[in-house]
C-alpha positions as CSV (number, residue, x, y, z in Angstrom):
1,M,-55.2,21.8,40.9
2,Q,-57.6,22.5,38.2
3,R,-59.0,19.1,39.0
4,M,-59.6,21.1,42.5
5,L,-61.2,23.7,41.1
6,C,-63.8,21.9,38.9
7,G,-64.8,19.6,42.0
8,T,-63.5,16.3,41.0
9,E,-60.9,15.8,43.5
10,N,-60.4,17.4,46.6
11,I,-57.1,18.5,47.8
12,S,-55.2,19.8,50.7
13,L,-52.8,22.7,50.5
14,L,-50.6,24.5,53.1
15,R,-48.7,27.6,51.7
16,Y,-46.3,29.5,53.8
17,G,-43.5,31.9,53.7
18,K,-42.3,35.2,55.1
19,P,-45.1,37.8,56.1
20,G,-45.6,39.5,52.5
21,S,-44.7,37.1,49.9
22,G,-48.2,36.6,48.8
23,K,-50.0,33.7,50.7
24,T,-52.7,35.9,51.6
25,E,-53.7,36.8,48.1
26,Y,-53.1,33.2,47.1
27,A,-55.8,31.9,49.0
28,K,-58.0,35.0,48.2
29,A,-57.4,34.5,44.4
30,L,-57.9,30.6,44.9
31,A,-61.5,31.1,47.1
32,K,-62.6,33.6,44.3
33,A,-61.5,31.1,41.4
34,S,-63.0,27.8,43.5
35,G,-66.3,29.3,44.6
36,L,-65.4,28.3,48.0
37,K,-67.6,29.5,50.7
38,P,-66.5,31.6,53.7
39,L,-66.3,29.7,57.2
40,T,-69.7,30.4,58.4
41,Q,-71.3,29.6,62.4
42,E,-71.9,26.7,61.7
43,G,-68.5,25.7,60.3
44,I,-67.5,28.0,63.4
45,R,-69.6,26.0,66.1
46,C,-68.0,23.1,64.3
47,M,-64.6,24.1,64.8
48,L,-65.0,25.2,68.4
49,D,-66.7,21.5,69.0
50,R,-63.9,19.9,67.5
51,Y,-61.0,21.1,69.2
52,F,-62.1,23.5,72.5
53,H,-65.5,20.7,73.0
54,A,-64.8,20.8,77.2
55,Y,-66.1,24.9,76.9
56,S,-69.0,26.6,76.3
57,F,-69.0,29.4,73.9
58,S,-71.6,32.2,73.5
59,E,-73.5,33.3,71.0
60,S,-72.2,36.4,71.1
61,D,-68.7,34.6,70.8
62,I,-69.7,32.7,67.8
63,A,-70.9,36.0,65.9
64,R,-67.6,37.5,66.9
65,F,-65.8,35.1,65.0
66,E,-68.0,35.4,62.1
67,R,-67.3,39.0,61.9
68,R,-63.8,38.4,61.8
69,S,-63.3,38.2,58.6
70,S,-60.4,35.5,57.9
71,V,-61.2,33.3,60.4
72,M,-59.7,29.7,59.1
73,P,-59.9,26.4,59.8
74,G,-56.4,25.8,60.8
75,D,-56.7,29.2,63.6
76,F,-58.6,26.3,65.9
77,G,-55.9,23.9,65.2
78,A,-53.2,26.3,65.9
79,L,-54.4,27.6,69.1
80,A,-55.3,24.1,70.5
81,G,-52.0,23.4,69.9
82,R,-50.7,26.1,71.9
83,M,-52.7,25.7,74.9
84,R,-51.5,21.9,75.0
85,F,-48.5,23.8,76.9
86,M,-50.6,26.0,79.1
87,D,-52.2,25.5,82.8
88,K,-55.8,24.0,82.4
89,N,-56.6,26.5,84.7
90,E,-55.4,29.4,82.8
91,I,-57.9,28.4,80.0
92,S,-61.3,29.4,79.5
93,A,-64.1,29.9,76.6
94,S,-63.6,33.4,77.0
95,Y,-59.5,33.0,76.8
96,I,-59.9,30.7,73.6
97,A,-62.5,33.5,72.1
98,D,-60.0,36.3,73.0
99,E,-56.9,34.4,71.6
100,L,-58.9,33.5,68.4
101,C,-59.9,37.1,68.0
102,K,-56.2,38.6,68.6
103,M,-54.9,36.1,65.9
104,Q,-57.6,37.2,63.2
105,D,-56.6,41.0,64.2
106,E,-52.9,39.7,63.6
107,K,-53.6,38.5,60.1
108,D,-56.3,41.0,59.0
109,G,-54.3,44.1,59.3
110,A,-56.0,46.5,57.6
111,G,-57.8,44.7,54.9
112,N,-60.6,42.6,55.9
113,T,-61.5,39.9,53.5
114,R,-63.3,36.5,53.9
115,I,-61.1,33.6,53.0
116,G,-61.6,30.5,55.4
117,F,-63.8,27.6,54.1
118,S,-66.0,26.0,55.1
119,L,-66.2,22.3,53.4
């Protein structure tokens, strides 16, 4: 962990546990200590292109995601995974935007702090 914080090594880190077990607080502390940047509009566009390249998103959709302070790269992958089992005719850019925002609402609860990162 210290090598990652000093910038000498890149690592992936996945925290799991029950709600209220401190996963988000840990991520916030790690982000603060490491100086990692929140997911920007450019990062959001990159994630949308990576996971949902067949759909066109408006600038207002991208701004909407950016305002969601807890949006993380893993959210895009999680939604893409769920969509694999859906009828393709039910999926649209609007559906994807709404689902991503619902995911953020569930995560954010009352507090809104940026914990997503761009690399």
